[in-house]
mmCIF entry with sequence, helices, sheets and N, C-alpha, C, O atoms, coordinates in Angstrom:
data_MODEL
# 
_entry.id   MODEL 
# 
_entity.id                         1 
_entity.type                       polymer 
_entity.pdbx_number_of_molecules   1 
# 
_entity_poly.entity_id                      1 
_entity_poly.type                           'polypeptide(L)' 
_entity_poly.nstd_linkage                   no 
_entity_poly.nstd_monomer                   no 
_entity_poly.pdbx_seq_one_letter_code       MGKTGEKCQQSGIYRCSMHSSYEIPLSKGETFPPCNSGGGSHAATWILVRKA 
_entity_poly.pdbx_seq_one_letter_code_can   MGKTGEKCQQSGIYRCSMHSSYEIPLSKGETFPPCNSGGGSHAATWILVRKA 
_entity_poly.pdbx_strand_id                 A 
# 
loop_
_entity_poly_seq.entity_id 
_entity_poly_seq.num 
_entity_poly_seq.mon_id 
_entity_poly_seq.hetero 
1 1  MET n 
1 2  GLY n 
1 3  LYS n 
1 4  THR n 
1 5  GLY n 
1 6  GLU n 
1 7  LYS n 
1 8  CYS n 
1 9  GLN n 
1 10 GLN n 
1 11 SER n 
1 12 GLY n 
1 13 ILE n 
1 14 TYR n 
1 15 ARG n 
1 16 CYS n 
1 17 SER n 
1 18 MET n 
1 19 HIS n 
1 20 SER n 
1 21 SER n 
1 22 TYR n 
1 23 GLU n 
1 24 ILE n 
1 25 PRO n 
1 26 LEU n 
1 27 SER n 
1 28 LYS n 
1 29 GLY n 
1 30 GLU n 
1 31 THR n 
1 32 PHE n 
1 33 PRO n 
1 34 PRO n 
1 35 CYS n 
1 36 ASN n 
1 37 SER n 
1 38 GLY n 
1 39 GLY n 
1 40 GLY n 
1 41 SER n 
1 42 HIS n 
1 43 ALA n 
1 44 ALA n 
1 45 THR n 
1 46 TRP n 
1 47 ILE n 
1 48 LEU n 
1 49 VAL n 
1 50 ARG n 
1 51 LYS n 
1 52 ALA n 
# 
_struct_asym.id          A 
_struct_asym.entity_id   1 
# 
_struct_conf.conf_type_id            HELX_P 
_struct_conf.id                      HELX_P1 
_struct_conf.pdbx_PDB_helix_id       AA1 
_struct_conf.beg_label_comp_id       SER 
_struct_conf.beg_label_asym_id       A 
_struct_conf.beg_label_seq_id        37 
_struct_conf.pdbx_beg_PDB_ins_code   ? 
_struct_conf.end_label_comp_id       GLY 
_struct_conf.end_label_asym_id       A 
_struct_conf.end_label_seq_id        39 
_struct_conf.pdbx_end_PDB_ins_code   ? 
_struct_conf.beg_auth_comp_id        SER 
_struct_conf.beg_auth_asym_id        A 
_struct_conf.beg_auth_seq_id         37 
_struct_conf.end_auth_comp_id        GLY 
_struct_conf.end_auth_asym_id        A 
_struct_conf.end_auth_seq_id         39 
_struct_conf.pdbx_PDB_helix_class    5 
_struct_conf.details                 ? 
_struct_conf.pdbx_PDB_helix_length   3 
# 
_struct_conf_type.id          HELX_P 
_struct_conf_type.criteria    ? 
_struct_conf_type.reference   ? 
# 
_struct_sheet.id               AA1 
_struct_sheet.type             ? 
_struct_sheet.number_strands   4 
_struct_sheet.details          ? 
# 
loop_
_struct_sheet_order.sheet_id 
_struct_sheet_order.range_id_1 
_struct_sheet_order.range_id_2 
_struct_sheet_order.offset 
_struct_sheet_order.sense 
AA1 1 2 ? anti-parallel 
AA1 2 3 ? anti-parallel 
AA1 3 4 ? anti-parallel 
# 
loop_
_struct_sheet_range.sheet_id 
_struct_sheet_range.id 
_struct_sheet_range.beg_label_comp_id 
_struct_sheet_range.beg_label_asym_id 
_struct_sheet_range.beg_label_seq_id 
_struct_sheet_range.pdbx_beg_PDB_ins_code 
_struct_sheet_range.end_label_comp_id 
_struct_sheet_range.end_label_asym_id 
_struct_sheet_range.end_label_seq_id 
_struct_sheet_range.pdbx_end_PDB_ins_code 
_struct_sheet_range.beg_auth_comp_id 
_struct_sheet_range.beg_auth_asym_id 
_struct_sheet_range.beg_auth_seq_id 
_struct_sheet_range.end_auth_comp_id 
_struct_sheet_range.end_auth_asym_id 
_struct_sheet_range.end_auth_seq_id 
AA1 1 GLY A 2  ? LYS A 3  ? GLY A 2  LYS A 3  
AA1 2 THR A 45 ? LYS A 51 ? THR A 45 LYS A 51 
AA1 3 GLY A 12 ? CYS A 16 ? GLY A 12 CYS A 16 
AA1 4 GLU A 23 ? LEU A 26 ? GLU A 23 LEU A 26 
# 
loop_
_atom_site.group_PDB 
_atom_site.id 
_atom_site.type_symbol 
_atom_site.label_atom_id 
_atom_site.label_alt_id 
_atom_site.label_comp_id 
_atom_site.label_asym_id 
_atom_site.label_entity_id 
_atom_site.label_seq_id 
_atom_site.pdbx_PDB_ins_code 
_atom_site.Cartn_x 
_atom_site.Cartn_y 
_atom_site.Cartn_z 
_atom_site.occupancy 
_atom_site.B_iso_or_equiv 
_atom_site.pdbx_formal_charge 
_atom_site.auth_seq_id 
_atom_site.auth_comp_id 
_atom_site.auth_asym_id 
_atom_site.auth_atom_id 
_atom_site.pdbx_PDB_model_num 
ATOM 1   N N  . MET A 1 1  ? -115.205 27.291 18.912 1.00 0.00 ? 1  MET A N  1 
ATOM 2   C CA . MET A 1 1  ? -114.493 28.632 18.693 1.00 0.00 ? 1  MET A CA 1 
ATOM 3   C C  . MET A 1 1  ? -113.076 28.399 18.501 1.00 0.00 ? 1  MET A C  1 
ATOM 4   O O  . MET A 1 1  ? -112.475 27.503 19.095 1.00 0.00 ? 1  MET A O  1 
ATOM 5   N N  . GLY A 1 2  ? -112.483 29.274 17.596 1.00 0.00 ? 2  GLY A N  1 
ATOM 6   C CA . GLY A 1 2  ? -111.003 29.217 17.404 1.00 0.00 ? 2  GLY A CA 1 
ATOM 7   C C  . GLY A 1 2  ? -110.578 30.622 16.801 1.00 0.00 ? 2  GLY A C  1 
ATOM 8   O O  . GLY A 1 2  ? -111.370 31.440 16.332 1.00 0.00 ? 2  GLY A O  1 
ATOM 9   N N  . LYS A 1 3  ? -109.220 30.770 16.887 1.00 0.00 ? 3  LYS A N  1 
ATOM 10  C CA . LYS A 1 3  ? -108.663 32.023 16.427 1.00 0.00 ? 3  LYS A CA 1 
ATOM 11  C C  . LYS A 1 3  ? -107.734 31.695 15.217 1.00 0.00 ? 3  LYS A C  1 
ATOM 12  O O  . LYS A 1 3  ? -107.261 30.564 15.110 1.00 0.00 ? 3  LYS A O  1 
ATOM 13  N N  . THR A 1 4  ? -107.478 32.640 14.338 1.00 0.00 ? 4  THR A N  1 
ATOM 14  C CA . THR A 1 4  ? -106.609 32.480 13.299 1.00 0.00 ? 4  THR A CA 1 
ATOM 15  C C  . THR A 1 4  ? -105.297 31.910 13.743 1.00 0.00 ? 4  THR A C  1 
ATOM 16  O O  . THR A 1 4  ? -104.675 32.417 14.678 1.00 0.00 ? 4  THR A O  1 
ATOM 17  N N  . GLY A 1 5  ? -104.853 30.824 13.060 1.00 0.00 ? 5  GLY A N  1 
ATOM 18  C CA . GLY A 1 5  ? -103.594 30.207 13.374 1.00 0.00 ? 5  GLY A CA 1 
ATOM 19  C C  . GLY A 1 5  ? -103.714 28.968 14.307 1.00 0.00 ? 5  GLY A C  1 
ATOM 20  O O  . GLY A 1 5  ? -102.761 28.196 14.410 1.00 0.00 ? 5  GLY A O  1 
ATOM 21  N N  . GLU A 1 6  ? -104.836 28.777 14.966 1.00 0.00 ? 6  GLU A N  1 
ATOM 22  C CA . GLU A 1 6  ? -105.076 27.686 15.899 1.00 0.00 ? 6  GLU A CA 1 
ATOM 23  C C  . GLU A 1 6  ? -105.618 26.490 15.061 1.00 0.00 ? 6  GLU A C  1 
ATOM 24  O O  . GLU A 1 6  ? -106.156 26.677 13.970 1.00 0.00 ? 6  GLU A O  1 
ATOM 25  N N  . LYS A 1 7  ? -105.470 25.348 15.569 1.00 0.00 ? 7  LYS A N  1 
ATOM 26  C CA . LYS A 1 7  ? -106.058 24.070 14.885 1.00 0.00 ? 7  LYS A CA 1 
ATOM 27  C C  . LYS A 1 7  ? -107.493 23.960 15.333 1.00 0.00 ? 7  LYS A C  1 
ATOM 28  O O  . LYS A 1 7  ? -107.818 24.202 16.495 1.00 0.00 ? 7  LYS A O  1 
ATOM 29  N N  . CYS A 1 8  ? -108.341 23.596 14.406 1.00 0.00 ? 8  CYS A N  1 
ATOM 30  C CA . CYS A 1 8  ? -109.824 23.305 14.576 1.00 0.00 ? 8  CYS A CA 1 
ATOM 31  C C  . CYS A 1 8  ? -109.915 22.034 15.309 1.00 0.00 ? 8  CYS A C  1 
ATOM 32  O O  . CYS A 1 8  ? -109.261 21.052 14.957 1.00 0.00 ? 8  CYS A O  1 
ATOM 33  N N  . GLN A 1 9  ? -110.727 22.027 16.344 1.00 0.00 ? 9  GLN A N  1 
ATOM 34  C CA . GLN A 1 9  ? -111.030 20.848 17.219 1.00 0.00 ? 9  GLN A CA 1 
ATOM 35  C C  . GLN A 1 9  ? -112.370 20.168 16.848 1.00 0.00 ? 9  GLN A C  1 
ATOM 36  O O  . GLN A 1 9  ? -112.610 19.036 17.267 1.00 0.00 ? 9  GLN A O  1 
ATOM 37  N N  . GLN A 1 10 ? -113.254 20.847 16.061 1.00 0.00 ? 10 GLN A N  1 
ATOM 38  C CA . GLN A 1 10 ? -114.534 20.363 15.702 1.00 0.00 ? 10 GLN A CA 1 
ATOM 39  C C  . GLN A 1 10 ? -114.856 20.728 14.274 1.00 0.00 ? 10 GLN A C  1 
ATOM 40  O O  . GLN A 1 10 ? -114.853 21.907 13.920 1.00 0.00 ? 10 GLN A O  1 
ATOM 41  N N  . SER A 1 11 ? -115.133 19.745 13.452 1.00 0.00 ? 11 SER A N  1 
ATOM 42  C CA . SER A 1 11 ? -115.479 19.978 12.035 1.00 0.00 ? 11 SER A CA 1 
ATOM 43  C C  . SER A 1 11 ? -116.804 20.608 11.960 1.00 0.00 ? 11 SER A C  1 
ATOM 44  O O  . SER A 1 11 ? -117.736 20.211 12.660 1.00 0.00 ? 11 SER A O  1 
ATOM 45  N N  . GLY A 1 12 ? -116.916 21.604 11.109 1.00 0.00 ? 12 GLY A N  1 
ATOM 46  C CA . GLY A 1 12 ? -118.272 22.324 10.964 1.00 0.00 ? 12 GLY A CA 1 
ATOM 47  C C  . GLY A 1 12 ? -118.126 23.593 10.117 1.00 0.00 ? 12 GLY A C  1 
ATOM 48  O O  . GLY A 1 12 ? -117.126 23.848 9.448  1.00 0.00 ? 12 GLY A O  1 
ATOM 49  N N  . ILE A 1 13 ? -119.236 24.377 10.211 1.00 0.00 ? 13 ILE A N  1 
ATOM 50  C CA . ILE A 1 13 ? -119.308 25.661 9.604  1.00 0.00 ? 13 ILE A CA 1 
ATOM 51  C C  . ILE A 1 13 ? -118.960 26.721 10.651 1.00 0.00 ? 13 ILE A C  1 
ATOM 52  O O  . ILE A 1 13 ? -119.545 26.707 11.734 1.00 0.00 ? 13 ILE A O  1 
ATOM 53  N N  . TYR A 1 14 ? -118.039 27.632 10.372 1.00 0.00 ? 14 TYR A N  1 
ATOM 54  C CA . TYR A 1 14 ? -117.637 28.634 11.330 1.00 0.00 ? 14 TYR A CA 1 
ATOM 55  C C  . TYR A 1 14 ? -117.967 29.998 10.682 1.00 0.00 ? 14 TYR A C  1 
ATOM 56  O O  . TYR A 1 14 ? -117.928 30.185 9.466  1.00 0.00 ? 14 TYR A O  1 
ATOM 57  N N  . ARG A 1 15 ? -118.305 30.962 11.624 1.00 0.00 ? 15 ARG A N  1 
ATOM 58  C CA . ARG A 1 15 ? -118.658 32.346 11.239 1.00 0.00 ? 15 ARG A CA 1 
ATOM 59  C C  . ARG A 1 15 ? -117.620 33.349 11.845 1.00 0.00 ? 15 ARG A C  1 
ATOM 60  O O  . ARG A 1 15 ? -117.282 33.200 13.020 1.00 0.00 ? 15 ARG A O  1 
ATOM 61  N N  . CYS A 1 16 ? -117.139 34.295 11.142 1.00 0.00 ? 16 CYS A N  1 
ATOM 62  C CA . CYS A 1 16 ? -116.275 35.224 11.655 1.00 0.00 ? 16 CYS A CA 1 
ATOM 63  C C  . CYS A 1 16 ? -116.980 36.141 12.711 1.00 0.00 ? 16 CYS A C  1 
ATOM 64  O O  . CYS A 1 16 ? -118.063 36.652 12.423 1.00 0.00 ? 16 CYS A O  1 
ATOM 65  N N  . SER A 1 17 ? -116.451 36.338 13.804 1.00 0.00 ? 17 SER A N  1 
ATOM 66  C CA . SER A 1 17 ? -117.053 37.162 14.920 1.00 0.00 ? 17 SER A CA 1 
ATOM 67  C C  . SER A 1 17 ? -117.372 38.676 14.483 1.00 0.00 ? 17 SER A C  1 
ATOM 68  O O  . SER A 1 17 ? -118.286 39.347 14.962 1.00 0.00 ? 17 SER A O  1 
ATOM 69  N N  . MET A 1 18 ? -116.515 39.081 13.546 1.00 0.00 ? 18 MET A N  1 
ATOM 70  C CA . MET A 1 18 ? -116.600 40.539 13.207 1.00 0.00 ? 18 MET A CA 1 
ATOM 71  C C  . MET A 1 18 ? -117.506 40.643 11.797 1.00 0.00 ? 18 MET A C  1 
ATOM 72  O O  . MET A 1 18 ? -118.021 41.716 11.482 1.00 0.00 ? 18 MET A O  1 
ATOM 73  N N  . HIS A 1 19 ? -117.626 39.670 11.135 1.00 0.00 ? 19 HIS A N  1 
ATOM 74  C CA . HIS A 1 19 ? -118.433 39.757 9.884  1.00 0.00 ? 19 HIS A CA 1 
ATOM 75  C C  . HIS A 1 19 ? -119.475 38.537 9.960  1.00 0.00 ? 19 HIS A C  1 
ATOM 76  O O  . HIS A 1 19 ? -119.152 37.415 9.570  1.00 0.00 ? 19 HIS A O  1 
ATOM 77  N N  . SER A 1 20 ? -120.668 38.806 10.455 1.00 0.00 ? 20 SER A N  1 
ATOM 78  C CA . SER A 1 20 ? -121.670 37.789 10.699 1.00 0.00 ? 20 SER A CA 1 
ATOM 79  C C  . SER A 1 20 ? -122.081 37.053 9.504  1.00 0.00 ? 20 SER A C  1 
ATOM 80  O O  . SER A 1 20 ? -122.552 35.921 9.608  1.00 0.00 ? 20 SER A O  1 
ATOM 81  N N  . SER A 1 21 ? -121.930 37.630 8.381  1.00 0.00 ? 21 SER A N  1 
ATOM 82  C CA . SER A 1 21 ? -122.398 37.023 7.073  1.00 0.00 ? 21 SER A CA 1 
ATOM 83  C C  . SER A 1 21 ? -121.392 36.097 6.384  1.00 0.00 ? 21 SER A C  1 
ATOM 84  O O  . SER A 1 21 ? -121.677 35.414 5.401  1.00 0.00 ? 21 SER A O  1 
ATOM 85  N N  . TYR A 1 22 ? -120.097 36.128 7.025  1.00 0.00 ? 22 TYR A N  1 
ATOM 86  C CA . TYR A 1 22 ? -119.017 35.428 6.372  1.00 0.00 ? 22 TYR A CA 1 
ATOM 87  C C  . TYR A 1 22 ? -118.776 34.027 7.111  1.00 0.00 ? 22 TYR A C  1 
ATOM 88  O O  . TYR A 1 22 ? -118.412 33.972 8.285  1.00 0.00 ? 22 TYR A O  1 
ATOM 89  N N  . GLU A 1 23 ? -119.000 32.958 6.355  1.00 0.00 ? 23 GLU A N  1 
ATOM 90  C CA . GLU A 1 23 ? -118.922 31.653 6.983  1.00 0.00 ? 23 GLU A CA 1 
ATOM 91  C C  . GLU A 1 23 ? -117.971 30.739 6.079  1.00 0.00 ? 23 GLU A C  1 
ATOM 92  O O  . GLU A 1 23 ? -117.895 30.857 4.856  1.00 0.00 ? 23 GLU A O  1 
ATOM 93  N N  . ILE A 1 24 ? -117.283 29.849 6.815  1.00 0.00 ? 24 ILE A N  1 
ATOM 94  C CA . ILE A 1 24 ? -116.337 28.926 6.132  1.00 0.00 ? 24 ILE A CA 1 
ATOM 95  C C  . ILE A 1 24 ? -116.591 27.508 6.632  1.00 0.00 ? 24 ILE A C  1 
ATOM 96  O O  . ILE A 1 24 ? -117.005 27.338 7.779  1.00 0.00 ? 24 ILE A O  1 
ATOM 97  N N  . PRO A 1 25 ? -116.339 26.399 5.743  1.00 0.00 ? 25 PRO A N  1 
ATOM 98  C CA . PRO A 1 25 ? -116.331 25.175 6.327  1.00 0.00 ? 25 PRO A CA 1 
ATOM 99  C C  . PRO A 1 25 ? -114.915 24.854 6.752  1.00 0.00 ? 25 PRO A C  1 
ATOM 100 O O  . PRO A 1 25 ? -113.932 25.267 6.137  1.00 0.00 ? 25 PRO A O  1 
ATOM 101 N N  . LEU A 1 26 ? -114.862 24.092 7.841  1.00 0.00 ? 26 LEU A N  1 
ATOM 102 C CA . LEU A 1 26 ? -113.456 23.718 8.333  1.00 0.00 ? 26 LEU A CA 1 
ATOM 103 C C  . LEU A 1 26 ? -113.521 22.327 8.914  1.00 0.00 ? 26 LEU A C  1 
ATOM 104 O O  . LEU A 1 26 ? -114.484 21.980 9.597  1.00 0.00 ? 26 LEU A O  1 
ATOM 105 N N  . SER A 1 27 ? -112.505 21.525 8.648  1.00 0.00 ? 27 SER A N  1 
ATOM 106 C CA . SER A 1 27 ? -112.465 20.200 9.184  1.00 0.00 ? 27 SER A CA 1 
ATOM 107 C C  . SER A 1 27 ? -111.534 20.146 10.361 1.00 0.00 ? 27 SER A C  1 
ATOM 108 O O  . SER A 1 27 ? -110.618 20.958 10.495 1.00 0.00 ? 27 SER A O  1 
ATOM 109 N N  . LYS A 1 28 ? -111.794 19.131 11.256 1.00 0.00 ? 28 LYS A N  1 
ATOM 110 C CA . LYS A 1 28 ? -110.963 18.938 12.401 1.00 0.00 ? 28 LYS A CA 1 
ATOM 111 C C  . LYS A 1 28 ? -109.495 18.826 11.962 1.00 0.00 ? 28 LYS A C  1 
ATOM 112 O O  . LYS A 1 28 ? -109.209 18.105 11.005 1.00 0.00 ? 28 LYS A O  1 
ATOM 113 N N  . GLY A 1 29 ? -108.566 19.509 12.622 1.00 0.00 ? 29 GLY A N  1 
ATOM 114 C CA . GLY A 1 29 ? -107.147 19.430 12.351 1.00 0.00 ? 29 GLY A CA 1 
ATOM 115 C C  . GLY A 1 29 ? -106.644 20.503 11.354 1.00 0.00 ? 29 GLY A C  1 
ATOM 116 O O  . GLY A 1 29 ? -105.436 20.685 11.203 1.00 0.00 ? 29 GLY A O  1 
ATOM 117 N N  . GLU A 1 30 ? -107.573 21.214 10.674 1.00 0.00 ? 30 GLU A N  1 
ATOM 118 C CA . GLU A 1 30 ? -107.184 22.356 9.720  1.00 0.00 ? 30 GLU A CA 1 
ATOM 119 C C  . GLU A 1 30 ? -106.926 23.532 10.633 1.00 0.00 ? 30 GLU A C  1 
ATOM 120 O O  . GLU A 1 30 ? -107.405 23.586 11.766 1.00 0.00 ? 30 GLU A O  1 
ATOM 121 N N  . THR A 1 31 ? -106.145 24.487 10.104 1.00 0.00 ? 31 THR A N  1 
ATOM 122 C CA . THR A 1 31 ? -105.810 25.656 10.744 1.00 0.00 ? 31 THR A CA 1 
ATOM 123 C C  . THR A 1 31 ? -106.819 26.717 10.442 1.00 0.00 ? 31 THR A C  1 
ATOM 124 O O  . THR A 1 31 ? -107.208 26.881 9.286  1.00 0.00 ? 31 THR A O  1 
ATOM 125 N N  . PHE A 1 32 ? -107.253 27.436 11.424 1.00 0.00 ? 32 PHE A N  1 
ATOM 126 C CA . PHE A 1 32 ? -108.226 28.560 11.223 1.00 0.00 ? 32 PHE A CA 1 
ATOM 127 C C  . PHE A 1 32 ? -107.603 29.692 10.416 1.00 0.00 ? 32 PHE A C  1 
ATOM 128 O O  . PHE A 1 32 ? -106.604 30.230 10.894 1.00 0.00 ? 32 PHE A O  1 
ATOM 129 N N  . PRO A 1 33 ? -108.068 30.105 9.272  1.00 0.00 ? 33 PRO A N  1 
ATOM 130 C CA . PRO A 1 33 ? -107.460 31.096 8.460  1.00 0.00 ? 33 PRO A CA 1 
ATOM 131 C C  . PRO A 1 33 ? -107.759 32.480 8.967  1.00 0.00 ? 33 PRO A C  1 
ATOM 132 O O  . PRO A 1 33 ? -108.509 32.663 9.926  1.00 0.00 ? 33 PRO A O  1 
ATOM 133 N N  . PRO A 1 34 ? -107.144 33.486 8.290  1.00 0.00 ? 34 PRO A N  1 
ATOM 134 C CA . PRO A 1 34 ? -107.559 34.822 8.502  1.00 0.00 ? 34 PRO A CA 1 
ATOM 135 C C  . PRO A 1 34 ? -108.967 35.025 7.746  1.00 0.00 ? 34 PRO A C  1 
ATOM 136 O O  . PRO A 1 34 ? -109.314 34.267 6.840  1.00 0.00 ? 34 PRO A O  1 
ATOM 137 N N  . CYS A 1 35 ? -109.737 36.086 8.181  1.00 0.00 ? 35 CYS A N  1 
ATOM 138 C CA . CYS A 1 35 ? -110.926 36.331 7.535  1.00 0.00 ? 35 CYS A CA 1 
ATOM 139 C C  . CYS A 1 35 ? -110.619 37.218 6.218  1.00 0.00 ? 35 CYS A C  1 
ATOM 140 O O  . CYS A 1 35 ? -109.865 38.189 6.296  1.00 0.00 ? 35 CYS A O  1 
ATOM 141 N N  . ASN A 1 36 ? -111.184 36.872 5.110  1.00 0.00 ? 36 ASN A N  1 
ATOM 142 C CA . ASN A 1 36 ? -110.962 37.556 3.902  1.00 0.00 ? 36 ASN A CA 1 
ATOM 143 C C  . ASN A 1 36 ? -112.249 38.374 3.483  1.00 0.00 ? 36 ASN A C  1 
ATOM 144 O O  . ASN A 1 36 ? -112.329 38.801 2.331  1.00 0.00 ? 36 ASN A O  1 
ATOM 145 N N  . SER A 1 37 ? -113.151 38.573 4.306  1.00 0.00 ? 37 SER A N  1 
ATOM 146 C CA . SER A 1 37 ? -114.407 39.310 4.009  1.00 0.00 ? 37 SER A CA 1 
ATOM 147 C C  . SER A 1 37 ? -114.084 40.730 3.606  1.00 0.00 ? 37 SER A C  1 
ATOM 148 O O  . SER A 1 37 ? -113.191 41.355 4.178  1.00 0.00 ? 37 SER A O  1 
ATOM 149 N N  . GLY A 1 38 ? -114.800 41.239 2.633  1.00 0.00 ? 38 GLY A N  1 
ATOM 150 C CA . GLY A 1 38 ? -114.657 42.624 2.298  1.00 0.00 ? 38 GLY A CA 1 
ATOM 151 C C  . GLY A 1 38 ? -113.436 42.872 1.524  1.00 0.00 ? 38 GLY A C  1 
ATOM 152 O O  . GLY A 1 38 ? -113.133 44.051 1.342  1.00 0.00 ? 38 GLY A O  1 
ATOM 153 N N  . GLY A 1 39 ? -112.672 41.934 1.030  1.00 0.00 ? 39 GLY A N  1 
ATOM 154 C CA . GLY A 1 39 ? -111.556 42.124 0.156  1.00 0.00 ? 39 GLY A CA 1 
ATOM 155 C C  . GLY A 1 39 ? -110.199 42.311 0.904  1.00 0.00 ? 39 GLY A C  1 
ATOM 156 O O  . GLY A 1 39 ? -109.136 42.301 0.284  1.00 0.00 ? 39 GLY A O  1 
ATOM 157 N N  . GLY A 1 40 ? -110.267 42.485 2.262  1.00 0.00 ? 40 GLY A N  1 
ATOM 158 C CA . GLY A 1 40 ? -109.104 42.627 3.038  1.00 0.00 ? 40 GLY A CA 1 
ATOM 159 C C  . GLY A 1 40 ? -108.855 41.313 3.852  1.00 0.00 ? 40 GLY A C  1 
ATOM 160 O O  . GLY A 1 40 ? -109.638 40.370 3.739  1.00 0.00 ? 40 GLY A O  1 
ATOM 161 N N  . SER A 1 41 ? -107.827 41.257 4.622  1.00 0.00 ? 41 SER A N  1 
ATOM 162 C CA . SER A 1 41 ? -107.595 40.086 5.407  1.00 0.00 ? 41 SER A CA 1 
ATOM 163 C C  . SER A 1 41 ? -107.196 40.532 6.873  1.00 0.00 ? 41 SER A C  1 
ATOM 164 O O  . SER A 1 41 ? -106.367 41.420 7.075  1.00 0.00 ? 41 SER A O  1 
ATOM 165 N N  . HIS A 1 42 ? -107.834 39.862 7.855  1.00 0.00 ? 42 HIS A N  1 
ATOM 166 C CA . HIS A 1 42 ? -107.531 40.200 9.203  1.00 0.00 ? 42 HIS A CA 1 
ATOM 167 C C  . HIS A 1 42 ? -107.629 38.871 10.061 1.00 0.00 ? 42 HIS A C  1 
ATOM 168 O O  . HIS A 1 42 ? -108.311 37.906 9.714  1.00 0.00 ? 42 HIS A O  1 
ATOM 169 N N  . ALA A 1 43 ? -106.893 38.925 11.191 1.00 0.00 ? 43 ALA A N  1 
ATOM 170 C CA . ALA A 1 43 ? -106.948 37.866 12.167 1.00 0.00 ? 43 ALA A CA 1 
ATOM 171 C C  . ALA A 1 43 ? -108.411 37.837 12.651 1.00 0.00 ? 43 ALA A C  1 
ATOM 172 O O  . ALA A 1 43 ? -109.065 38.872 12.781 1.00 0.00 ? 43 ALA A O  1 
ATOM 173 N N  . ALA A 1 44 ? -108.903 36.592 12.916 1.00 0.00 ? 44 ALA A N  1 
ATOM 174 C CA . ALA A 1 44 ? -110.274 36.557 13.293 1.00 0.00 ? 44 ALA A CA 1 
ATOM 175 C C  . ALA A 1 44 ? -110.530 35.474 14.386 1.00 0.00 ? 44 ALA A C  1 
ATOM 176 O O  . ALA A 1 44 ? -109.776 34.514 14.539 1.00 0.00 ? 44 ALA A O  1 
ATOM 177 N N  . THR A 1 45 ? -111.672 35.701 15.150 1.00 0.00 ? 45 THR A N  1 
ATOM 178 C CA . THR A 1 45 ? -112.100 34.697 16.044 1.00 0.00 ? 45 THR A CA 1 
ATOM 179 C C  . THR A 1 45 ? -113.296 33.992 15.303 1.00 0.00 ? 45 THR A C  1 
ATOM 180 O O  . THR A 1 45 ? -114.206 34.705 14.880 1.00 0.00 ? 45 THR A O  1 
ATOM 181 N N  . TRP A 1 46 ? -113.338 32.745 15.140 1.00 0.00 ? 46 TRP A N  1 
ATOM 182 C CA . TRP A 1 46 ? -114.213 31.951 14.407 1.00 0.00 ? 46 TRP A CA 1 
ATOM 183 C C  . TRP A 1 46 ? -115.201 31.281 15.382 1.00 0.00 ? 46 TRP A C  1 
ATOM 184 O O  . TRP A 1 46 ? -114.748 30.720 16.380 1.00 0.00 ? 46 TRP A O  1 
ATOM 185 N N  . ILE A 1 47 ? -116.532 31.309 15.148 1.00 0.00 ? 47 ILE A N  1 
ATOM 186 C CA . ILE A 1 47 ? -117.525 30.800 15.989 1.00 0.00 ? 47 ILE A CA 1 
ATOM 187 C C  . ILE A 1 47 ? -118.213 29.652 15.319 1.00 0.00 ? 47 ILE A C  1 
ATOM 188 O O  . ILE A 1 47 ? -118.695 29.824 14.199 1.00 0.00 ? 47 ILE A O  1 
ATOM 189 N N  . LEU A 1 48 ? -118.297 28.462 15.940 1.00 0.00 ? 48 LEU A N  1 
ATOM 190 C CA . LEU A 1 48 ? -118.896 27.278 15.269 1.00 0.00 ? 48 LEU A CA 1 
ATOM 191 C C  . LEU A 1 48 ? -120.475 27.593 15.180 1.00 0.00 ? 48 LEU A C  1 
ATOM 192 O O  . LEU A 1 48 ? -121.162 27.917 16.148 1.00 0.00 ? 48 LEU A O  1 
ATOM 193 N N  . VAL A 1 49 ? -120.896 27.455 13.962 1.00 0.00 ? 49 VAL A N  1 
ATOM 194 C CA . VAL A 1 49 ? -122.374 27.720 13.722 1.00 0.00 ? 49 VAL A CA 1 
ATOM 195 C C  . VAL A 1 49 ? -123.143 26.380 13.633 1.00 0.00 ? 49 VAL A C  1 
ATOM 196 O O  . VAL A 1 49 ? -124.225 26.229 14.200 1.00 0.00 ? 49 VAL A O  1 
ATOM 197 N N  . ARG A 1 50 ? -122.531 25.391 12.884 1.00 0.00 ? 50 ARG A N  1 
ATOM 198 C CA . ARG A 1 50 ? -123.138 24.038 12.741 1.00 0.00 ? 50 ARG A CA 1 
ATOM 199 C C  . ARG A 1 50 ? -121.982 23.030 12.719 1.00 0.00 ? 50 ARG A C  1 
ATOM 200 O O  . ARG A 1 50 ? -120.968 23.191 12.040 1.00 0.00 ? 50 ARG A O  1 
ATOM 201 N N  . LYS A 1 51 ? -122.228 21.923 13.555 1.00 0.00 ? 51 LYS A N  1 
ATOM 202 C CA . LYS A 1 51 ? -121.340 20.833 13.528 1.00 0.00 ? 51 LYS A CA 1 
ATOM 203 C C  . LYS A 1 51 ? -121.470 20.011 12.260 1.00 0.00 ? 51 LYS A C  1 
ATOM 204 O O  . LYS A 1 51 ? -122.561 19.872 11.707 1.00 0.00 ? 51 LYS A O  1 
ATOM 205 N N  . ALA A 1 52 ? -120.336 19.461 11.797 1.00 0.00 ? 52 ALA A N  1 
ATOM 206 C CA . ALA A 1 52 ? -120.448 18.578 10.599 1.00 0.00 ? 52 ALA A CA 1 
ATOM 207 C C  . ALA A 1 52 ? -120.450 17.115 10.930 1.00 0.00 ? 52 ALA A C  1 
ATOM 208 O O  . ALA A 1 52 ? -120.537 16.279 10.031 1.00 0.00 ? 52 ALA A O  1 
# 
């Protein structure tokens, strides 16, 4: 799990906690982005769905 602006600790596929259908791939060391689901952008909590 991580929040927008934090560094990713585990590579994998992450899902936005507010938009369950929005998933992104992220590698260890990358910064968690804002969620862009629905055409807007907001700070998000990202939940690890699958480890890479």
